[in-house]
C-alpha positions as MATLAB code, in Angstrom:
seq = 'MPFLEKICSSKHEIAMVLTKPDMHQGRGKLLLPNPVKELSLKLGLNYVESADFNENVYDAISGIDFDYLVVVSFGKIIPDVILKIAGERTINVHPSILPRHRGPSPITTAILKGDKKTGVTFTKIKKKFDTGDIYLTLEFAISQKDNKDTLEDKIIRLSSPLLVSLLDILENHDLKTVPQSKRGVSYTRIFTKNDFKIDWTRPSSEITNKVRAFSSEPGCFTIWKGKVLKILSAESVACRQHCLKNGHRLKCGQVLKADSDGLIVKCMDKPEAPGNDKDLFIQILELKPEGKKRMSYIDFINGYRIKTGEIFE';
ca = [
      74.052  -77.589  -46.453;
      77.325  -78.737  -48.415;
      78.071  -80.725  -45.421;
      75.400  -82.972  -45.372;
      75.860  -83.264  -49.440;
      79.477  -83.783  -48.739;
      78.865  -86.812  -46.113;
      76.104  -88.396  -48.306;
      78.220  -88.756  -51.228;
      80.884  -90.307  -49.138;
      80.722  -93.889  -48.011;
      79.122  -92.888  -44.328;
      75.474  -92.861  -43.590;
      73.454  -89.858  -42.123;
      71.365  -91.813  -39.135;
      69.322  -88.566  -38.495;
      69.412  -84.818  -39.324;
      68.038  -82.252  -36.520;
      67.417  -78.941  -37.697;
      65.536  -75.952  -36.813;
      61.341  -75.289  -37.632;
      60.569  -73.365  -40.852;
      60.681  -70.037  -40.089;
      58.657  -66.954  -40.337;
      61.283  -64.265  -42.039;
      61.271  -61.285  -44.250;
      58.983  -58.168  -43.925;
      56.001  -59.732  -45.028;
      56.583  -62.544  -42.511;
      56.335  -65.210  -44.593;
      57.061  -69.027  -43.459;
      59.761  -69.854  -45.461;
      60.915  -73.386  -46.107;
      64.373  -74.819  -44.018;
      67.104  -75.413  -46.346;
      68.899  -77.758  -44.388;
      64.982  -79.963  -44.277;
      64.716  -79.402  -47.924;
      67.921  -81.362  -48.744;
      67.368  -83.831  -46.033;
      63.784  -84.376  -48.043;
      65.858  -84.662  -51.481;
      68.259  -86.949  -50.053;
      65.827  -89.056  -48.181;
      67.321  -88.267  -45.420;
      65.431  -89.186  -41.459;
      65.583  -85.702  -40.071;
      63.813  -83.930  -36.928;
      62.630  -80.467  -36.248;
      63.044  -78.455  -33.072;
      63.714  -75.004  -31.490;
      64.792  -76.500  -28.318;
      66.060  -80.003  -27.443;
      62.139  -81.214  -26.133;
      61.480  -84.877  -24.965;
      60.571  -86.025  -29.003;
      64.286  -85.051  -29.928;
      65.652  -87.000  -27.231;
      63.775  -90.056  -28.236;
      64.331  -89.921  -31.812;
      68.051  -89.128  -30.848;
      68.317  -92.314  -27.878;
      66.318  -94.262  -30.844;
      68.230  -94.715  -33.115;
      72.260  -96.104  -33.636;
      74.915  -93.852  -34.680;
      78.617  -93.226  -34.339;
      79.227  -89.629  -33.637;
      77.048  -86.639  -33.220;
      78.135  -83.866  -35.386;
      77.593  -80.121  -35.179;
      77.733  -77.690  -38.087;
      76.241  -74.178  -37.330;
      73.185  -75.247  -34.757;
      73.603  -72.442  -32.587;
      72.232  -74.226  -29.745;
      74.122  -74.970  -26.703;
      73.780  -79.094  -26.617;
      71.964  -80.257  -23.319;
      73.773  -82.470  -20.633;
      70.943  -85.603  -21.792;
      71.998  -85.886  -25.137;
      75.540  -85.074  -24.290;
      75.091  -88.436  -22.815;
      73.900  -90.614  -25.361;
      76.538  -89.312  -27.462;
      79.359  -89.294  -24.971;
      82.688  -89.072  -26.667;
      81.209  -89.126  -29.716;
      80.927  -86.083  -30.591;
      82.165  -83.552  -33.360;
      81.850  -79.629  -33.754;
      82.770  -77.277  -36.956;
      83.853  -74.139  -35.748;
      85.125  -71.659  -38.493;
      87.778  -70.208  -36.596;
      90.905  -70.874  -34.785;
      89.733  -71.486  -31.081;
      89.898  -70.626  -29.013;
      90.083  -67.651  -30.274;
      86.195  -65.823  -31.713;
      84.473  -68.532  -29.642;
      80.730  -68.280  -30.249;
      77.772  -67.365  -32.404;
      79.854  -64.707  -35.442;
      83.471  -65.666  -35.614;
      83.718  -65.358  -38.984;
      82.300  -61.587  -38.999;
      84.227  -61.153  -35.795;
      87.422  -62.071  -38.308;
      86.957  -59.235  -40.846;
      85.770  -56.883  -38.751;
      89.244  -57.515  -36.640;
      90.986  -57.423  -39.126;
      92.944  -60.995  -38.655;
      95.219  -62.252  -41.834;
      94.042  -65.848  -40.933;
      91.417  -67.641  -40.135;
      90.358  -71.471  -40.035;
      88.183  -73.919  -38.899;
      88.969  -76.386  -35.971;
      87.256  -79.695  -35.098;
      86.673  -80.078  -31.203;
      84.516  -82.353  -29.340;
      81.413  -80.956  -27.611;
      81.232  -79.663  -24.317;
      78.029  -77.579  -22.182;
      79.959  -74.524  -22.597;
      80.505  -73.171  -26.030;
      83.193  -74.164  -28.014;
      85.459  -75.044  -25.448;
      86.020  -78.937  -26.592;
      89.189  -80.546  -26.666;
      90.875  -80.200  -31.020;
      91.172  -83.178  -33.203;
      92.478  -80.889  -35.846;
      92.790  -77.332  -36.728;
      93.343  -76.059  -40.857;
      94.337  -72.618  -41.052;
      94.231  -69.879  -44.456;
      94.742  -66.575  -45.312;
      92.284  -63.697  -45.276;
      92.731  -62.236  -48.551;
      91.878  -58.545  -48.223;
      89.075  -58.847  -50.745;
      87.217  -61.500  -49.183;
      84.116  -60.118  -46.950;
      81.825  -62.607  -45.396;
      80.384  -63.985  -48.375;
      83.660  -65.103  -49.795;
      85.463  -66.217  -46.541;
      82.242  -68.433  -45.663;
      82.590  -70.153  -49.402;
      85.864  -70.861  -48.818;
      84.967  -72.189  -45.409;
      83.205  -74.384  -46.848;
      85.243  -75.351  -49.522;
      87.804  -76.827  -47.597;
      86.263  -78.144  -44.611;
      83.653  -80.460  -45.582;
      85.923  -82.829  -47.147;
      88.217  -82.345  -43.671;
      84.933  -83.506  -42.217;
      84.663  -86.922  -44.149;
      87.973  -87.249  -44.077;
      88.369  -86.937  -39.426;
      85.115  -89.423  -40.240;
      86.841  -91.827  -42.027;
      90.406  -91.993  -39.334;
      87.987  -92.108  -36.224;
      85.838  -95.252  -38.092;
      89.632  -96.965  -37.387;
      91.485  -94.738  -34.887;
      91.078  -93.146  -32.148;
      92.592  -90.155  -32.622;
      94.062  -88.071  -29.319;
      92.770  -85.263  -28.793;
      94.328  -81.605  -27.285;
      92.673  -79.399  -24.836;
      92.281  -75.859  -26.382;
      95.128  -73.199  -25.264;
      94.231  -70.689  -22.417;
      95.750  -68.175  -24.393;
      94.054  -65.836  -26.703;
      91.096  -66.656  -25.634;
      88.008  -64.519  -27.222;
      84.440  -64.801  -27.489;
      82.463  -62.913  -30.221;
      78.651  -62.053  -29.736;
      75.724  -61.328  -31.802;
      75.535  -58.454  -33.830;
      72.419  -55.624  -33.386;
      71.569  -53.021  -36.067;
      73.775  -50.223  -34.193;
      76.653  -52.157  -34.912;
      75.735  -52.188  -39.036;
      75.768  -48.440  -39.268;
      78.821  -46.888  -40.384;
      80.706  -44.028  -38.484;
      82.781  -41.628  -40.791;
      84.611  -40.427  -38.221;
      86.822  -43.398  -38.072;
      89.578  -44.687  -39.720;
      89.362  -46.275  -43.184;
      90.702  -49.612  -42.194;
      88.236  -50.046  -39.705;
      85.338  -48.716  -42.055;
      86.407  -50.864  -44.915;
      86.760  -54.055  -42.656;
      83.167  -53.203  -41.717;
      81.881  -53.182  -44.914;
      83.840  -56.236  -45.988;
      82.657  -58.153  -42.623;
      78.666  -57.384  -43.026;
      78.345  -57.833  -46.796;
      76.269  -58.416  -48.566;
      73.277  -59.261  -45.758;
      72.808  -57.322  -43.997;
      75.201  -55.001  -45.269;
      76.653  -51.566  -43.831;
      74.479  -48.695  -44.155;
      74.717  -44.645  -44.213;
      71.866  -42.379  -44.107;
      71.988  -40.034  -47.312;
      68.909  -37.598  -47.895;
      67.155  -39.389  -44.853;
      67.063  -42.634  -46.869;
      68.948  -45.889  -45.883;
      71.819  -46.227  -47.687;
      74.223  -49.892  -47.549;
      77.417  -49.814  -48.570;
      78.594  -53.391  -50.066;
      81.759  -52.835  -51.196;
      84.758  -49.970  -50.288;
      88.576  -49.847  -50.144;
      91.032  -47.477  -48.766;
      92.725  -45.014  -51.495;
      94.997  -42.039  -50.665;
      93.907  -38.865  -52.283;
      94.847  -34.981  -51.369;
      92.835  -33.101  -49.133;
      90.735  -30.768  -51.261;
      88.736  -27.660  -50.103;
      85.650  -26.981  -51.287;
      84.074  -23.934  -53.314;
      83.505  -22.274  -49.974;
      87.246  -22.521  -48.582;
      86.069  -25.116  -46.139;
      87.378  -28.284  -46.112;
      85.775  -31.765  -46.071;
      84.460  -32.780  -42.605;
      84.031  -36.574  -42.241;
      81.172  -38.553  -44.058;
      81.263  -35.473  -46.847;
      81.443  -36.216  -50.467;
      84.953  -35.371  -52.049;
      84.524  -36.914  -55.631;
      81.293  -38.234  -57.464;
      82.392  -38.871  -61.245;
      83.269  -41.464  -63.488;
      86.853  -42.034  -61.406;
      85.051  -42.691  -58.407;
      82.849  -42.134  -55.330;
      84.889  -40.943  -52.225;
      83.852  -39.983  -49.406;
      85.825  -38.497  -46.057;
      87.219  -40.325  -43.101;
      89.380  -39.898  -40.022;
      92.330  -40.682  -41.941;
      95.307  -38.577  -41.685;
      98.723  -38.057  -43.565;
     100.555  -41.603  -42.462;
     103.916  -39.505  -42.476;
     105.381  -35.873  -42.620;
     105.742  -34.203  -45.666;
     102.575  -36.660  -46.811;
     100.083  -34.582  -48.539;
      97.658  -37.348  -48.782;
      94.425  -38.959  -46.697;
      93.503  -42.302  -46.437;
      89.223  -41.944  -47.727;
      86.828  -44.513  -48.559;
      86.146  -45.171  -52.350;
      82.408  -46.958  -52.311;
      82.586  -49.355  -55.111;
      79.056  -51.184  -54.795;
      76.056  -49.802  -52.594;
      71.905  -50.589  -52.383;
      70.134  -47.264  -52.490;
      66.752  -48.338  -50.658;
      64.078  -50.455  -52.216;
      66.459  -50.663  -54.907;
      68.603  -53.446  -56.283;
      72.306  -53.593  -55.408;
      74.131  -51.218  -58.064;
      77.839  -50.058  -58.880;
      79.037  -46.701  -58.105;
      78.928  -45.173  -61.490;
      75.455  -46.300  -61.473;
      74.725  -44.604  -58.508;
      75.810  -41.410  -59.726;
      74.121  -41.224  -62.958;
      70.710  -42.866  -61.702;
      70.868  -40.540  -58.268;
      73.018  -37.402  -59.120;
      74.484  -36.946  -56.155;
      77.454  -34.299  -55.980;
      80.793  -33.325  -54.066;
      80.280  -32.110  -51.041;
      76.868  -33.615  -49.892;
      76.896  -35.626  -46.470;
      76.861  -39.509  -45.621;
      75.297  -38.960  -42.306;
];
């Protein structure tokens, strides 16, 4: 939506918006309005709703005069008949440094992989996803504090004005594109519920990356006392390995500490160097119990009375 607003506030005009229909969402399967359609109505834009590129869409696109077909987060393969109408006049906005992270989930995947940088690539559109020649690429750092939400906001903030600048250039100049490199090609995928579950036997860096990658929605989760507990914010901390009162060492997923100083959980990590008696643990900062609102770890400890030695499955 910010891309629509940015173009509308520029000298360029939007001939038509193609968006998906309203969808049934949530537990109640309510038919919720499409935000892109709502914004189009607010801005007085001509729009077409379609789940696929049917004959009505073809007639609508072929019946208007336009300079460029711009695609942002549409998630559908553009059929040949539409590409034939647009010819070379296409722009795809993809939130990664192509050819790395082609496909449906580049922002999430970049965080999951522990990438230090990402970017936005403006390409021509080909039938195969994200393989078109490149107009330009913007690169920037991924902060350790970035999660999916903040990184998406950063990408939108930096790339939406750049899209307008690209349109400005293309209005009067023939900008040369370059083919994508054949090196470093990777593809992302659509994630399932199993991907969101935390495996406490994994290293702390992998767990914290997963929490960042899926926060705030859908959110990573663990099971505590038979209930789903979403972990929305966490970090790695170095702690000395302690024994429980019965003399047993902590297992992965067991709580090391649950007090005002932190909610700290054991994971796989071992001391990083000889003579170092500290392991890396997971410190949970924000979480969401099943059916409840998001809360801080201290509110969770006070409200749910979790104790040292309890298990996150």
